[in-house]
C-alpha positions as CSV (number, residue, x, y, z in Angstrom):
1,M,95.3,103.6,121.7
2,N,97.7,103.4,118.8
3,R,101.0,101.7,118.1
4,Y,103.0,104.7,119.5
5,A,101.0,105.2,122.7
6,R,103.7,104.0,125.0
7,Q,106.2,106.6,123.7
8,E,103.7,109.4,123.0
9,I,102.8,109.4,126.7
10,L,106.3,110.6,127.5
11,P,106.0,114.4,128.1
12,E,109.1,115.1,126.0
13,I,107.6,113.4,123.0
14,G,103.8,113.7,122.9
15,A,101.8,114.1,119.7
16,A,104.1,116.8,118.4
17,G,107.1,114.7,118.8
18,Q,105.4,111.7,117.1
19,A,104.6,114.0,114.2
20,R,108.2,115.0,113.9
21,L,109.2,111.4,113.7
22,A,106.6,110.7,111.0
23,A,108.0,113.6,109.0
24,A,111.6,112.6,109.4
25,R,113.8,111.0,106.7
26,V,116.8,108.9,107.9
27,L,119.6,107.4,105.8
28,V,120.9,104.1,107.3
29,V,124.1,102.9,105.8
30,G,124.5,99.2,106.5
31,A,121.9,96.5,107.1
32,G,124.2,94.1,108.8
33,G,124.7,93.6,112.6
34,L,124.3,97.2,113.7
35,G,121.6,97.8,111.1
36,S,119.6,94.7,112.1
37,T,118.9,96.4,115.5
38,V,118.8,100.1,114.6
39,L,116.5,99.6,111.6
40,P,113.5,97.9,113.3
41,L,113.8,100.3,116.3
42,L,113.6,103.4,114.1
43,A,110.8,101.8,112.0
44,G,108.9,100.8,115.1
45,A,109.2,104.3,116.6
46,G,107.5,105.7,113.6
47,V,110.2,107.3,111.5
48,G,108.4,108.2,108.3
49,R,111.0,107.3,105.7
50,I,114.2,105.2,106.0
51,D,116.6,104.7,103.1
52,I,118.7,101.6,103.5
53,V,122.0,101.3,101.7
54,D,123.9,97.9,101.6
55,P,125.6,96.1,98.7
56,D,125.7,92.6,100.4
57,H,123.5,89.5,100.4
58,V,122.3,87.6,103.4
59,E,124.6,84.7,104.3
60,E,124.0,82.0,106.9
61,S,127.1,83.2,108.9
62,N,125.3,86.5,109.4
63,L,122.4,85.2,111.2
64,H,123.9,84.8,114.7
65,R,124.0,88.6,115.0
66,Q,121.9,89.9,112.1
67,T,118.6,88.9,113.7
68,L,116.5,91.0,111.3
69,F,116.9,88.2,108.8
70,R,115.6,84.6,108.6
71,M,116.8,81.5,106.8
72,S,114.3,82.3,104.0
73,D,116.2,85.5,103.3
74,L,119.5,83.7,102.4
75,T,121.0,84.9,99.1
76,Q,118.7,87.9,99.1
77,P,120.1,91.5,99.0
78,K,120.2,92.7,102.6
79,A,118.8,96.1,101.8
80,E,115.7,94.6,100.1
81,A,115.2,91.9,102.8
82,A,115.5,94.6,105.5
83,A,113.0,96.9,103.7
84,H,110.5,94.0,103.4
85,S,110.8,93.1,107.1
86,L,110.4,96.7,108.2
87,A,107.3,97.1,106.0
88,A,105.8,94.1,107.7
89,L,106.7,95.6,111.1
90,N,105.2,99.0,110.4
91,P,103.2,99.5,107.2
92,E,102.9,103.2,108.0
93,G,106.5,103.8,107.1
94,L,108.3,104.1,103.7
95,F,111.4,101.9,103.4
96,I,113.6,102.3,100.4
97,A,116.3,99.7,99.5
98,H,119.5,100.8,97.8
99,V,121.5,97.7,96.8
100,T,124.8,99.5,96.3
101,R,128.0,100.3,98.1
102,L,128.0,103.8,99.5
103,D,131.1,105.9,98.5
104,P,131.9,109.6,98.2
105,G,130.5,109.5,94.7
106,N,126.9,108.5,95.4
107,A,126.7,109.6,99.0
108,P,125.7,113.2,98.4
109,D,122.6,112.2,96.4
110,L,121.6,109.4,98.9
111,M,121.8,111.8,101.9
112,A,120.4,114.9,100.1
113,Q,117.0,114.7,101.7
114,A,117.9,113.0,104.9
115,N,117.4,114.8,108.2
116,L,120.0,112.4,109.8
117,V,122.5,109.8,108.8
118,V,123.1,106.5,110.7
119,D,126.5,104.9,109.9
120,A,126.0,101.2,110.6
121,A,128.4,100.0,107.9
122,D,131.3,99.3,110.3
123,S,133.8,100.3,107.7
124,F,136.3,103.0,108.5
125,A,136.4,104.3,104.9
126,T,132.6,104.7,104.8
127,S,132.6,106.2,108.3
128,Y,135.2,108.9,107.5
129,A,133.6,109.7,104.1
130,L,130.2,110.1,105.7
131,S,131.6,112.3,108.4
132,D,133.3,114.5,105.9
133,L,130.1,115.0,104.0
134,C,127.9,115.4,107.1
135,L,130.3,118.0,108.5
136,T,130.1,120.1,105.3
137,A,126.3,119.7,105.0
138,E,125.8,120.2,108.8
139,R,123.9,116.9,108.9
140,P,123.8,114.9,112.2
141,L,125.7,111.6,112.0
142,I,125.3,108.7,114.4
143,S,128.2,106.3,113.9
144,A,129.1,103.1,115.7
145,S,131.8,100.4,115.4
146,V,132.1,97.0,117.0
147,L,134.5,94.1,117.1
148,A,134.7,91.0,119.3
149,R,133.1,92.3,122.6
150,Q,134.0,96.0,122.3
151,G,132.8,99.0,120.5
152,Y,131.7,102.6,120.5
153,V,128.8,104.8,119.4
154,G,128.8,108.6,119.0
155,G,126.9,111.6,117.7
156,F,129.0,113.6,115.2
157,C,128.5,116.7,113.0
158,G,125.3,118.6,112.8
159,G,126.9,121.3,114.9
160,A,129.2,118.9,116.8
161,P,132.8,118.0,115.9
162,S,133.3,115.3,113.3
163,L,134.5,111.8,113.6
164,R,138.0,112.9,112.5
165,A,138.1,115.3,115.5
166,V,137.7,112.4,117.9
167,F,139.7,109.8,115.9
168,P,142.2,111.8,113.8
169,D,144.2,108.6,113.1
170,L,143.6,104.9,112.8
171,P,145.0,102.0,114.8
172,A,148.0,100.1,113.6
173,R,145.7,97.2,112.5
174,L,142.0,97.0,111.6
175,G,140.2,93.8,112.4
176,S,137.0,92.6,110.8
177,C,134.2,90.3,111.9
178,S,135.4,87.6,109.5
179,D,138.9,87.4,110.8
180,T,138.5,88.6,114.4
181,G,135.0,87.6,115.3
182,V,132.1,89.3,117.1
183,M,129.4,88.5,119.5
184,G,125.8,89.3,118.7
185,P,124.6,90.9,122.0
186,V,127.3,93.6,121.9
187,V,126.4,94.4,118.3
188,A,122.7,94.7,119.3
189,M,123.5,96.9,122.3
190,L,125.5,99.4,120.2
191,G,122.7,99.3,117.5
192,A,120.1,100.1,120.1
193,L,122.2,103.0,121.4
194,Q,122.5,104.2,117.8
195,A,118.7,104.1,117.5
196,Q,118.2,106.0,120.8
197,M,120.7,108.7,119.8
198,A,119.0,109.0,116.4
199,L,115.6,109.4,117.9
200,S,116.8,111.9,120.4
201,V,118.3,114.0,117.7
202,L,115.1,113.9,115.6
203,L,113.0,114.8,118.6
204,G,115.4,117.5,119.8
205,L,115.8,115.9,123.2
206,K,118.2,117.5,125.7
207,P,121.0,117.0,126.4
208,S,121.8,116.2,122.8
209,P,123.8,113.1,121.9
210,L,125.7,115.1,119.3
211,G,129.1,115.6,120.8
212,Q,128.8,112.5,123.0
213,L,130.7,109.2,122.7
214,L,130.0,106.0,124.6
215,S,132.4,103.0,124.7
216,L,131.4,99.5,125.6
217,D,134.0,96.9,126.7
218,L,132.0,93.8,127.5
219,A,135.2,91.7,127.9
220,Q,135.8,93.7,131.0
221,W,132.2,94.7,131.7
222,H,133.1,98.4,131.5
223,V,131.0,101.2,130.0
224,S,132.4,104.7,129.7
225,G,131.7,107.9,127.9
226,F,132.8,111.5,127.4
227,R,131.7,114.7,125.6
228,F,133.8,116.1,122.9
229,D,132.0,119.3,122.0
230,G,135.2,121.4,121.9
231,A,137.4,118.9,120.0
232,P,139.2,120.7,117.2
233,E,139.0,119.5,113.6
234,P,142.4,118.3,112.2
235,D,144.1,120.7,109.8
236,V,145.5,118.2,107.3
237,V,143.7,114.9,106.6
238,P,143.5,112.4,103.8
239,E,140.5,113.0,101.6
240,I,138.3,110.0,101.0
241,L,137.5,109.5,97.3
242,A,135.5,107.3,95.0
243,P,137.4,105.9,92.0
244,A,135.3,108.2,89.7
245,H,136.8,111.2,91.5
246,I,140.3,110.6,90.3
247,V,141.3,113.0,87.5
248,P,144.1,112.8,85.0
249,E,146.0,115.6,86.9
250,D,146.3,113.4,90.0
251,L,149.4,111.4,90.9
252,V,148.0,108.0,91.6
253,I,149.9,105.5,93.7
254,D,148.4,102.0,93.6
255,L,149.4,100.0,96.6
256,R,147.6,96.9,95.7
257,G,150.2,94.2,95.7
258,R,153.2,96.6,95.9
259,A,155.2,98.3,98.5
260,A,154.6,102.0,99.4
261,A,157.1,104.5,98.1
262,D,157.5,108.2,98.8
263,P,156.0,110.0,95.8
264,Q,157.4,113.1,94.1
265,P,154.3,115.2,93.1
266,A,154.5,118.4,91.2
267,P,153.8,121.6,93.3
268,G,150.1,121.6,94.2
269,Q,149.4,118.2,92.6
270,R,147.1,115.9,94.5
271,V,148.5,112.5,95.4
272,V,145.9,109.6,95.5
273,F,146.8,106.3,97.2
274,I,144.8,103.2,96.4
275,C,144.6,99.9,98.3
276,K,142.0,97.3,99.1
277,S,140.9,98.2,102.6
278,G,142.1,101.8,102.6
279,L,144.4,101.3,105.6
280,R,147.7,101.1,103.7
281,A,146.5,104.1,101.6
282,W,145.7,106.0,104.8
283,R,149.1,105.4,106.3
284,A,150.9,106.3,103.0
285,A,148.8,109.5,102.7
286,K,149.6,110.6,106.3
287,R,153.3,110.0,105.7
288,C,153.1,112.0,102.5
289,A,151.4,114.9,104.3
290,A,154.0,114.8,107.0
291,L,156.6,115.4,104.2
292,G,154.8,118.5,103.2
293,H,152.5,117.3,100.4
294,H,149.2,118.3,101.9
295,R,147.0,117.5,99.0
296,V,146.5,113.8,99.7
297,A,143.6,111.4,99.2
298,I,142.8,107.7,99.5
299,V,140.6,105.2,97.7
300,G,139.7,101.9,99.4
301,D,138.4,99.7,96.6
302,G,137.4,96.8,98.8
303,Q,135.4,98.4,101.6
């Protein structure tokens, strides 16, 4: 008997499937609420290497939902505390902490060797940037988002449509855990679904979760889902940039602390909008594109 016996006995996994998991490399972006569930489930299942990206430190207000951490972890970098906890859970795995914020500048290097990317950051700017990169690289992306008692999880890219194909635009207002609140169990449920989707992709189980979206509304006790295999990619979308990607030829519109205005770019010039969360920049970029200036991009410097 070994630690994987209860899953190896499944005919769709077996020794060959367990070997696939041991050889797999997964990039998990975010070691917060979603990551606190998805990370130990992937490590426990025997994924060989997990790279953990998170810039934040453990705070006491995290602990009601981020149950991967303990009081002794307070003030520690989440990525490092998570890697230490996973190594204690399964010493057969390799767990690498990256105490940094993922953005379009460092993402290509971080995901270069990954077989699959898990988006547990719960930041729209990060989600869309990861989706863009995974679509180009044909890399599977398992993304989730949660707020209050609601959320969704889906399998994107890697041969399926991207996040933008399902969510081409953003809601009028974006909430956050700090200003809207969130309950721990719904976060854990969505993190567990992310882990199940990720393992299913790595094992090649059928039907694939790529092209599948599940929604949970635990305020109304409602679970729903649909497949989006044929969803078209949008033609014109704001590009997500890191600050380092801005070049002198760009027309930069900084919306931090000022009202948006319709820019007057030169023909073919890229217009880059900057704001703290990325939401105002997104709206301004969409409006600019609607006016016929299709080379638009955004930078969210606070997400």
